[in-house]
C-alpha positions in Angstrom: 43.0 33.9 2.3 40.3 33.5 -0.3 38.3 30.9 -2.1 39.9 27.5 -2.0 41.6 28.1 1.4 38.4 29.3 3.0 36.5 26.4 1.6 39.2 23.9 2.7 39.3 25.2 6.2 35.5 25.1 6.4 35.5 21.5 5.1 38.1 20.5 7.7 36.1 22.2 10.5 33.0 20.4 9.3 34.7 17.0 9.2 36.0 17.6 12.7 32.6 18.7 14.0 30.5 16.1 12.2 31.2 13.1 14.5 29.9 15.1 17.5 26.6 16.1 15.9 25.6 13.4 13.5 25.6 9.6 13.3 25.9 8.6 9.6 28.6 9.1 7.0 26.0 10.7 4.7 25.1 13.3 7.3 28.8 13.9 8.0 29.3 14.7 4.3 26.4 17.2 4.4 27.8 18.9 7.5 31.3 19.2 5.9 29.9 20.5 2.6 27.7 23.0 4.5 30.6 24.4 6.6 32.7 24.6 3.5 30.1 26.7 1.8 29.6 28.9 4.8 33.3 29.4 5.0 33.1 31.3 1.7 30.9 34.0 3.2 33.9 36.3 4.3 34.8 36.6 0.7 31.5 38.1 -0.4 32.7 41.7 0.1 35.4 41.3 -2.6 34.1 41.8 -6.1 36.6 39.4 -7.7 36.1 36.5 -5.2 34.6 33.2 -6.3 31.8 33.6 -3.7 30.8 36.9 -5.3 30.4 35.4 -8.7 28.9 32.0 -7.6 25.2 32.8 -8.3 25.7 35.5 -10.9 23.6 38.6 -10.2 22.3 37.4 -6.9 25.7 37.2 -5.2 26.9 40.2 -7.2 24.2 42.4 -5.7 24.9 41.0 -2.3 28.6 41.7 -2.7 27.9 45.2 -3.7 25.6 45.7 -0.8 28.1 44.4 1.7 30.8 46.7 0.3 28.5 49.7 0.5 27.5 48.8 4.1 31.0 48.4 5.2 31.7 52.0 4.3 29.1 53.1 6.8 30.2 51.1 9.8 31.5 53.0 12.8 35.2 53.5 13.0 37.1 52.6 16.2 38.3 55.5 18.4 42.0 56.2 17.9 44.1 54.9 20.7 46.1 57.2 22.9 49.9 56.8 22.8 50.4 58.1 26.3 50.7 54.5 27.6 
């Protein structure tokens, strides 16, 4: 799931959440647009993703940093197959 599907799921979540946190239609649109934008964040680690190209060099550098950082994360311990 990338790009459009992440944004659409964020938009739907924002529309579902908005009536609980704001009163006006304008504020609901802002909440929905914000959640749609934040839903694109998981795509930042992929160099070809729309989110990685959105702000040119700014998101490009962020994407590169995230990919480099993910190489250094601790790996989970292997599970025993003894049951």
